[in-house]
N, C-alpha and C positions, 0 to 999 in steps of 0.2 A: 291109597296105595298100600298093599300088604306085602311084606317080605319078612323073612325070619333070619336074614343074613346078619352076621356079626362082622363089623369092620373096626379097624384101629385108626384113629385120627393121629397121624404122625407129624413130626416136625423136622425140618431141615434148617440148619443154621443160616443158610443163604437165601432159601426160597420160601421158608415159612411152612404153613400147615398143608398137609396133603393126605389123600387116602388112595387105596387101591380097590378097584371095583371089578367084579367079573364082567367080561366083555358083553354078555347078553343082558346085563343090567345097566350098562353105561348110557345107552340112548335115552331110556326112560328117566334116569336120574338127571341127565343133562337138561331134558325138557322141564322137569320139575324145578330145578334150580333157576333156570331162565325165567320161568313164570314168577318166581319169587324175587327176581332181580338180584340173586346172589352171584357175585363175581367169581369166575373160575376159569381155568385153562385145562384142556385135556391133552396129556402127553406132549407138553411143550418141549421145544428143542433143547432148552437149557436144563431139562430134568431127566435126561436119558439115564443118569446114574440112579434114579429112583425107581425105574421100571421093574416090574415083576412079570415073569412069563405068564401069558394067558390073561393078563389083567390090564385095565386102563388106569392111568394115574390122573387123578383130579387134584389140581393145585389151587389152593385158596389164599396163599400168601400170608399177609399179616392181619387178615380180618379177624374180628373177635372170635376167639376159640369157642366160647359158649354159644354164640349165635350159630356157628357152623355145626356144632354138635346138636343143638336143638333142632336145626333144620333137618339134619340127617335122621334124627330120632322121629321127627314128625313124618318123614318119608316112610319109615318103617324099619330102619336099621337098629340093631343094638350096637351102640358106639362106646368104645373104650379109648382112653387117652394113652398114647404111646409114651415110652420112657423119654424120648428125645423132644417131646412137645412141651414147650414152655407154657405152663398154665399156672404159674405161681401168682401170688397176689399182684393184681394190677397196680401199677404206680400211676398216680395222677399228678399233673402239674397245676399250679395256680392258674386261674381261679377255681378250676374244677375241684381241686383237692380240698378246697374250703368246705365243700358240701359234706365231706366225711365227718366234719366236726359240728354240724348244725343240730343234729339229734332229732328227737321226736317232733312230729308235727301232726296237727289234727287232720283227720280224714273228713273233710267237710266241704260244703259248697264255697265257703269263704276261705281261700288260701291265705295264710297270715302275712306273707311277704313275697313280693315279686323281685327275684334276684336277676331276672333276665337282662337288665340293663348292664350288668357287669359281663355279659357273655355275647358272643356273636357267632357267625357261621363257622369260624375257625375252630370253635370249641365243640361243635356238634359231634364229630367222631368220638371224642373222649366222653362226652355226655351219654352217647349211646352205649359205649362200653360200660359206663357206670350203671346205667339203667338195667343192663343185662347181667351184670357181674354176679355170678352165682355165689361167690364167697360173701358178698355183701348181703344178698337175700337170705343167706343162712347164718349170718352173724349172730352173736349172742343177743338175747332179748334186751340186755342192759347196755348194749353197745350203741353209741351214736351212729356208727357206720351203717347199722341196719337200715337207717332211714335215708341214706345217701341216694339209693335208686329213686325214691319218691321225689326228692328235690331235683334230681337229674331229669326225670321225665316231665316234671312241671315246666322246667326251663325249656325243654325241647318243644313243649306245647306253645309257650310264649314266643319262641323263635319261629314257630310254624315250620319246623324242620321236616320237610317232606322225605328226606333220606332216612328218617327214623321210623317211617310207617311200617315197613316190612319187619325190621328188627323188633319193634315193640309188639307186633302181632304175636310173636313167639312167646311173649310173656303171658298171653291170655290162658295158655294151658295150665298155668299155676292156679287158676281159679278152681278147676276141677281136681287137679292133682294134690294141691296143698291147701285148698279152701282159703286162698289168699284174698282177703277183703281189700287190701291196699290196691291190688291190680284191678279187682272187680269194680271198685268205687271210683278210681281215679283215671284209669286209661281211657274209658269212653270220653271223658271230658278232654283229655289230652288230644285224642283224635279229632274231637270237635273243634279244638283250637287250631290244629294243623289244617283242617279244612277239606274241601272237595277232592283234593288229590287222593285222599284215603278211601273214597267211596268204592272204586272197583276192587281194591284189596279186601275191604271189609265185606263186600258183597260175596266175594269168592270164599272167604272164611266162613261166613254165615251159612252158605249153601253146602258146605262140606260136612257130611255126617260123621266123618272120621274124627272131627273135633268134639270135645265135650260140650254138653248142652248149655252149661253155664258160661263157658267161653264164647259159644255162639250167641248167647243172649247178650253178652257184653259187647259183641260186635254190633248187634242190633241197637243197643243203647248208644254206641258210638255214632251210628247212622242217625239216630234220633238227635244227638247233640249237634251233629253237622247240619242237619236240616233246620234246627232252631237258630244256630249261629249264622247260617248262610241261606237266607230265604230264597235266593235264586235257584238253589239245588234242593229245596225242600221236597218238591214233587218227585224228584229222582229218589230221594231217601225213602219217601212213603212207598213208592212203587217197589223198591228193593225189599223192604221189610214185608210189604204186602205180598210180594211174589213168594217169599218163603212161607208165609202163613197159608197161601194157596195150597201148599203141600202139607196141609194139616194132618192128613192120614199118615204121612211118613214121619212127622215130628212127634215128640212126646207131648202129652197134655201140658206138662210144665213149660216146655219151650213155647208152645202155642200161647200159653197165658202170658209169658214174658214178651212175646212178639206183640200181642195185643197191648200190653202196657206201653211199649215203645210207640205204637201207633197213637195211643191216647196222648202221650207226651207231645206228639206232633199235631194234635187236634185233627187227625186224619179222618174227617167225615167221609171223604171219598172212598175210604177203605171199609166203610160200614157193611157193604154186601158180603165181602169175604169174611169179615169178622162174624157176621150173623151165621153164615154157612158153617163156620168152624164150631160155633156154639150149638147149632142145630144138630150136629152129628156127635155131640158130647165129646169133642176132642180138645176142650180147653179146661185147664185146671182152674176152677172158679175160686180157689183160695188165693189166687194171685191178684186178680183185678175185680172179682165179683162175677155176677152172671150177665147175661145179655142185656137185661134191663138196666143194670148198673152202668154198663158201657154206653147204652143209649143216653142215659142221663148225663154222663161225663162228656159225651160228644154234643150235647145240647139238642138231641133228637127227641127227648122226653123231659118233662119237668118233675115227674114223681113216679114212684113205683105203682104198678097196677096189680101185681101178684106177690104173695109172700115168698121170701127166699127159700130155696131148698138147701138141705144140709150139704156141705162140701167137705173136702179132706181136712180143712182147718177146723171146722166146727165139730166134725166127728172126732178128731184127735183131742180137742178140748173136752168133749164129753167123756171120752175114754179116760183121760187123765183125771178128771174130776171123780169118775167112778172108782178108779184105783185109790185116789186120795181118801175117799169115804171109807173104802174097805180097810185101809191102813188105820184110820182113826177108830173104826169100830172093832178092829182086831180080827176081822174076818179073813178067810183064805183069799189069796191073790189069784187072779187069772193066770193061766200058763204063760202067755207071752202076748205082747202087743200085736194086734191084728196086722196082717201084711199091708193093709191100705194106709197105715200110718207111716209116712216117710218123714221122720222128724227133721232130717237134714234138709230135705226139699222145702218143708214148711218153714224152717228157720230162714232159708234163703228167700222164700217168698215174702216173709215178713220184712226182711231187709229191703227188698224191692219196694214194698209198700211204704216203708219209712223214707226211702229215697224219693219216691214220688211225692210224699207229703212235704219233704224238705224243699223240693223244687217249687211246689205250689206256694209255700210260705215265702220263698225268695221272690217269686213273681209278684206276690201281693205287696211285699215291701217295696219293690221297685215301682209298682203302680202308685203307691201312696207317696213315694218320694218324687215321682215324676208324673203327676196327673195330667191327663189330656185336657187341653183347653178348648 
């Protein structure tokens, strides 16, 4: 959805948050909000005092202001907060308020402590607000409150809070916009815990090219986690990720590589034909999961390589960096600039994906040792 309109998210003391939208924009926006299951009313009878000539009034009530703003930004609006809109620091009641004081936690496969027993469905709205709270996401690096959203979304996962699916999807944009490793590493697991209800929302997010490629890759990772946690829907998850890989000509090579990685996590042998086609047309970034032979070995279709590996972006970048290091040591002139094929940010993210895959493999091996088959 493309638009350059600027709107103001305003506040009414009795009715809550609202916006004014041009009449020719209202129908499309309403359809968009309905698809995302965002609650709203258009020109309600009790809001006649809010109306503006030639415009429609969308009323959102007391829903999370940042969720509404992020939704409108994703639609394509430039959104400003009005003077009467209350967006001061959110106040949280116990036990949710306790999460503000827990502080830093490791971003790992082993979450240190499960606080979900202290929470129930009544706390879900407040936990969602905390997970989305922009003030917490941008808190000082030394503040314990910076980690409150992480604790909140973990609990939402443990509670399998389906009402959190759409709000949490809005956080995925932070991966591309702010290089947010916390969101990238943890939200796929959270969706995996919530379960199959998230599949259609993740599928729609993955298929939408307006989203960043790393956010879309996180959606694929979430489908991967759901498929592993819920075997009855594994085939649906494989089909969804595979369908996106079928569009390999429309995807970037990096996204294709990350989609292949998710299919490998799912041991998706049935997706081998589409994976092979993507590699055959050189549409897969081989620095993510290796080449087609590596994939075949990972899927159990081969036991060993038959051909030497070709250079990829990762190996070329390594060679370039070594060459520059040698020139520095020898005191020679440096090359003008790194070649355009070296995308260090993409390579760094690909390396993180590899480390994530390795962690998952190690965890599975530990589980097998602790619970051997008889």
